[in-house]
LUMGU-396614 format. One record per residue (C-alpha): x negated, y negated, z negated. Coordinates in pm, whole numbers. Layout:
! LUMGU-396614
<r east="X" north="Y" up="Z"/>
...
! end
This chain:
! LUMGU-396614
<r east="-12297" north="-10210" up="-11013"/>
<r east="-12076" north="-9966" up="-11219"/>
<r east="-11649" north="-10080" up="-11173"/>
<r east="-11577" north="-10205" up="-11492"/>
<r east="-11258" north="-10000" up="-11661"/>
<r east="-10927" north="-10213" up="-11679"/>
<r east="-10881" north="-10311" up="-12086"/>
<r east="-10589" north="-10121" up="-12197"/>
<r east="-10387" north="-10109" up="-12520"/>
<r east="-10072" north="-9931" up="-12664"/>
<r east="-9866" north="-10283" up="-12606"/>
<r east="-9995" north="-10277" up="-12215"/>
<r east="-9899" north="-9919" up="-12177"/>
<r east="-9531" north="-9984" up="-12318"/>
<r east="-9508" north="-10307" up="-12110"/>
<r east="-9620" north="-10084" up="-11790"/>
<r east="-9402" north="-9834" up="-11870"/>
<r east="-9139" north="-10077" up="-11865"/>
<r east="-9201" north="-10209" up="-11534"/>
<r east="-9245" north="-9828" up="-11386"/>
<r east="-8949" north="-9725" up="-11537"/>
<r east="-8769" north="-10029" up="-11331"/>
<r east="-8906" north="-9937" up="-11000"/>
<r east="-8910" north="-9561" up="-11016"/>
<r east="-8628" north="-9479" up="-11214"/>
<r east="-8677" north="-9223" up="-11511"/>
<r east="-8698" north="-8938" up="-11266"/>
<r east="-9007" north="-9011" up="-11068"/>
<r east="-9169" north="-9120" up="-11389"/>
<r east="-9495" north="-8949" up="-11501"/>
<r east="-9847" north="-9001" up="-11669"/>
<r east="-10014" north="-9011" up="-11367"/>
<r east="-9810" north="-9285" up="-11208"/>
<r east="-9840" north="-9450" up="-11524"/>
<r east="-10200" north="-9404" up="-11514"/>
<r east="-10221" north="-9554" up="-11173"/>
<r east="-10031" north="-9788" up="-11250"/>
<r east="-10278" north="-9920" up="-11525"/>
<r east="-10563" north="-9829" up="-11286"/>
<r east="-10739" north="-9550" up="-11519"/>
<r east="-10721" north="-9218" up="-11547"/>
<r east="-10475" north="-8981" up="-11666"/>
<r east="-10637" north="-8845" up="-11952"/>
<r east="-10750" north="-9199" up="-12091"/>
<r east="-10354" north="-9209" up="-12178"/>
<r east="-10366" north="-8936" up="-12369"/>
<r east="-10576" north="-9114" up="-12659"/>
<r east="-10263" north="-9340" up="-12708"/>
<r east="-10003" north="-9077" up="-12705"/>
<r east="-10047" north="-8750" up="-12686"/>
<r east="-9746" north="-8653" up="-12468"/>
<r east="-9503" north="-8805" up="-12219"/>
<r east="-9221" north="-8734" up="-12451"/>
<r east="-9414" north="-8916" up="-12748"/>
<r east="-9444" north="-9210" up="-12473"/>
<r east="-9065" north="-9211" up="-12476"/>
<r east="-9023" north="-9188" up="-12853"/>
<r east="-9235" north="-9520" up="-12892"/>
<r east="-8999" north="-9704" up="-12624"/>
<r east="-8700" north="-9593" up="-12780"/>
<r east="-8838" north="-9698" up="-13118"/>
<r east="-8944" north="-9991" up="-12912"/>
<r east="-8537" north="-10082" up="-12820"/>
<r east="-8387" north="-9959" up="-13166"/>
<r east="-8657" north="-10257" up="-13330"/>
<r east="-8552" north="-10526" up="-13082"/>
<r east="-8160" north="-10414" up="-13106"/>
<r east="-8214" north="-10469" up="-13513"/>
<r east="-8358" north="-10776" up="-13499"/>
<r east="-8142" north="-10969" up="-13247"/>
<r east="-7836" north="-10817" up="-13458"/>
<r east="-7664" north="-11046" up="-13647"/>
<r east="-7514" north="-10855" up="-13982"/>
<r east="-7227" north="-11069" up="-14145"/>
<r east="-6829" north="-10968" up="-14106"/>
<r east="-6625" north="-10701" up="-14224"/>
<r east="-6715" north="-10336" up="-14076"/>
<r east="-6515" north="-10394" up="-13763"/>
<r east="-6704" north="-10760" up="-13696"/>
<r east="-7048" north="-10563" up="-13777"/>
<r east="-6928" north="-10265" up="-13583"/>
<r east="-6820" north="-10475" up="-13272"/>
<r east="-7159" north="-10676" up="-13320"/>
<r east="-7432" north="-10416" up="-13267"/>
<r east="-7245" north="-10208" up="-13035"/>
<r east="-7226" north="-10580" up="-12787"/>
<r east="-7637" north="-10631" up="-12915"/>
<r east="-7706" north="-10285" up="-12824"/>
<r east="-7568" north="-10298" up="-12460"/>
<r east="-7722" north="-10654" up="-12424"/>
<r east="-8063" north="-10484" up="-12520"/>
<r east="-8011" north="-10169" up="-12300"/>
<r east="-7922" north="-10366" up="-11993"/>
<r east="-8252" north="-10531" up="-12011"/>
<r east="-8517" north="-10249" up="-12049"/>
<r east="-8422" north="-10023" up="-11731"/>
<r east="-8371" north="-9664" up="-11841"/>
<r east="-8360" north="-9771" up="-12198"/>
<r east="-8026" north="-9526" up="-12200"/>
<r east="-8155" north="-9215" up="-12121"/>
<r east="-8450" north="-9293" up="-12338"/>
<r east="-8258" north="-9335" up="-12623"/>
<r east="-8070" north="-9011" up="-12542"/>
<r east="-8367" north="-8819" up="-12443"/>
<r east="-8569" north="-8876" up="-12810"/>
<r east="-8515" north="-8765" up="-13157"/>
<r east="-8456" north="-8983" up="-13445"/>
<r east="-8826" north="-8931" up="-13565"/>
<r east="-8942" north="-9272" up="-13533"/>
<r east="-8897" north="-9528" up="-13784"/>
<r east="-8706" north="-9800" up="-13621"/>
<r east="-8472" north="-9540" up="-13462"/>
<r east="-8421" north="-9425" up="-13799"/>
<r east="-8350" north="-9752" up="-13899"/>
<r east="-8119" north="-9870" up="-13606"/>
<r east="-7891" north="-9503" up="-13719"/>
<r east="-7910" north="-9669" up="-14059"/>
<r east="-7786" north="-9988" up="-13993"/>
<r east="-7492" north="-9854" up="-13806"/>
<r east="-7418" north="-9600" up="-14098"/>
<r east="-7401" north="-9929" up="-14310"/>
<r east="-7134" north="-10108" up="-14140"/>
<r east="-6908" north="-9814" up="-14216"/>
<r east="-7028" north="-9825" up="-14573"/>
<r east="-6748" north="-10048" up="-14691"/>
<r east="-6470" north="-9820" up="-14563"/>
<r east="-6267" north="-9549" up="-14773"/>
<r east="-6366" north="-9341" up="-14475"/>
<r east="-6559" north="-8971" up="-14603"/>
<r east="-6933" north="-8997" up="-14540"/>
<r east="-6875" north="-8737" up="-14225"/>
<r east="-6566" north="-8970" up="-14046"/>
<r east="-6810" north="-9272" up="-14134"/>
<r east="-7116" north="-9106" up="-13902"/>
<r east="-6833" north="-8973" up="-13671"/>
<r east="-6723" north="-9313" up="-13633"/>
<r east="-7038" north="-9458" up="-13552"/>
<r east="-7170" north="-9167" up="-13305"/>
<r east="-6839" north="-9196" up="-13132"/>
<r east="-6915" north="-9619" up="-13088"/>
<r east="-7262" north="-9569" up="-12964"/>
<r east="-7158" north="-9245" up="-12736"/>
<r east="-6929" north="-9525" up="-12595"/>
<r east="-7218" north="-9773" up="-12552"/>
<r east="-7488" north="-9518" up="-12421"/>
<r east="-7249" north="-9402" up="-12149"/>
<r east="-7093" north="-9752" up="-12040"/>
<r east="-7420" north="-9870" up="-12002"/>
<r east="-7579" north="-9584" up="-11820"/>
<r east="-7258" north="-9530" up="-11606"/>
<r east="-7293" north="-9922" up="-11486"/>
<r east="-7679" north="-9843" up="-11401"/>
<r east="-7598" north="-9547" up="-11201"/>
<r east="-7328" north="-9731" up="-10991"/>
<r east="-7534" north="-10020" up="-10920"/>
<r east="-7806" north="-9763" up="-10783"/>
<r east="-7533" north="-9589" up="-10564"/>
<r east="-7441" north="-9940" up="-10409"/>
<r east="-7811" north="-10027" up="-10392"/>
<r east="-7846" north="-9656" up="-10195"/>
<r east="-7575" north="-9739" up="-9959"/>
<r east="-7665" north="-10089" up="-9891"/>
<r east="-8028" north="-9973" up="-9805"/>
<r east="-7894" north="-9727" up="-9591"/>
<r east="-7575" north="-9867" up="-9425"/>
<r east="-7632" north="-10235" up="-9468"/>
<r east="-7317" north="-10335" up="-9620"/>
<r east="-7038" north="-10130" up="-9825"/>
<r east="-6813" north="-9900" up="-9609"/>
<r east="-6509" north="-10122" up="-9679"/>
<r east="-6340" north="-10000" up="-9393"/>
<r east="-6409" north="-9613" up="-9396"/>
<r east="-6258" north="-9634" up="-9759"/>
<r east="-5982" north="-9781" up="-9622"/>
<r east="-5881" north="-9567" up="-9368"/>
<r east="-5943" north="-9282" up="-9613"/>
<r east="-5699" north="-9422" up="-9861"/>
<r east="-5469" north="-9495" up="-9574"/>
<r east="-5476" north="-9119" up="-9454"/>
<r east="-5397" north="-8980" up="-9782"/>
<r east="-5057" north="-8952" up="-9944"/>
<r east="-4828" north="-9123" up="-10221"/>
<r east="-4880" north="-8863" up="-10424"/>
<r east="-5252" north="-8762" up="-10400"/>
<r east="-5380" north="-9137" up="-10354"/>
<r east="-5066" north="-9411" up="-10428"/>
<r east="-5185" north="-9533" up="-10759"/>
<r east="-5558" north="-9523" up="-10660"/>
<r east="-5485" north="-9702" up="-10365"/>
<r east="-5316" north="-9976" up="-10497"/>
<r east="-5594" north="-10038" up="-10793"/>
<r east="-5853" north="-10011" up="-10563"/>
<r east="-5709" north="-10257" up="-10324"/>
<r east="-5621" north="-10521" up="-10586"/>
<r east="-5932" north="-10523" up="-10725"/>
<r east="-5914" north="-10331" up="-11028"/>
<r east="-6227" north="-10083" up="-10969"/>
<r east="-6420" north="-10412" up="-10933"/>
<r east="-6375" north="-10470" up="-11350"/>
<r east="-6617" north="-10167" up="-11399"/>
<r east="-6902" north="-10260" up="-11597"/>
<r east="-6796" north="-10613" up="-11639"/>
<r east="-6779" north="-10787" up="-12030"/>
<r east="-6431" north="-10787" up="-11999"/>
<r east="-6388" north="-10371" up="-11921"/>
<r east="-6653" north="-10312" up="-12253"/>
<r east="-6495" north="-10520" up="-12502"/>
<r east="-6139" north="-10371" up="-12390"/>
<r east="-6267" north="-9994" up="-12414"/>
<r east="-6472" north="-10090" up="-12747"/>
<r east="-6128" north="-10254" up="-12888"/>
<r east="-5932" north="-9911" up="-12831"/>
<r east="-6235" north="-9745" up="-13075"/>
<r east="-6213" north="-9985" up="-13322"/>
<r east="-5852" north="-9978" up="-13335"/>
<r east="-5830" north="-9600" up="-13344"/>
<r east="-6057" north="-9612" up="-13656"/>
<r east="-5873" north="-9878" up="-13785"/>
<r east="-5557" north="-9648" up="-13807"/>
<r east="-5764" north="-9338" up="-13913"/>
<r east="-5849" north="-9578" up="-14204"/>
<r east="-5506" north="-9691" up="-14263"/>
<r east="-5373" north="-9347" up="-14295"/>
<r east="-5622" north="-9237" up="-14565"/>
<r east="-5529" north="-9551" up="-14767"/>
<r east="-5179" north="-9441" up="-14778"/>
! end
C-alpha cells in the first residue's frame, strides 16, 4: 500500500517552524530540516513559500500581528510607548528566535507595516518633528530587540556550560576575579559577588533601561517646547 503523505498547510508549516527554531535555533534552521520534521519532501514547501526568506517574512509578520492584538493603546505617548515595548518583549520571549527574525526581515508584510505604524502613532501627539519621532521609536525598539536577544544568547551560553560541565564554574570565576587587581576588576568583582549581574534579563532591569530612554525622549520634548 502506498504511504499516505501527511496533510500540510501554511498554518502547520508556521507552527512547525517555531518548534524547529525552538530546538535547533535559527543557525541550523533550513527548509530541508523543516520538511523532514513535517514528514514531506522539501520541494513541497515551495508551493507555500518561495524561499526561506519568504518564510521568515511570514513568521515576523505573525509576531507583529500577535503584538498588535495584545497591545492596549490607551494613555499618553509615554504610557503607550511603554506598553508597546513591554508587549513586544513579552511576545518575542514566547517565540524562539523571533527577535532575530524581526531583525532579518524587511517591512514588506502588512502586519509588519501595521506594527511600525502603531509605534509611530504612539509619538504622533508629541511636538517632535517626524524625523525625531521615527528616531525615538527606533531607539526604543532597538533596545527591546537587543534586550531580548542578549537574554536569549545568555541563556543558551549558560545551558551550554551546564551541559558540558554540569554546573556553573563559580569557583573558577571567583579565582579569576580574586587574582585580578583592584584597578582592573575591583568594581566588577564587588558587583559580581553581590549578585548584581543576576539582574540582567529581568523585568526590573528591562523596565529601568526603558525608563532611561523615555526620560531622554521627554527631555528632548521639553527642550523643544521652550
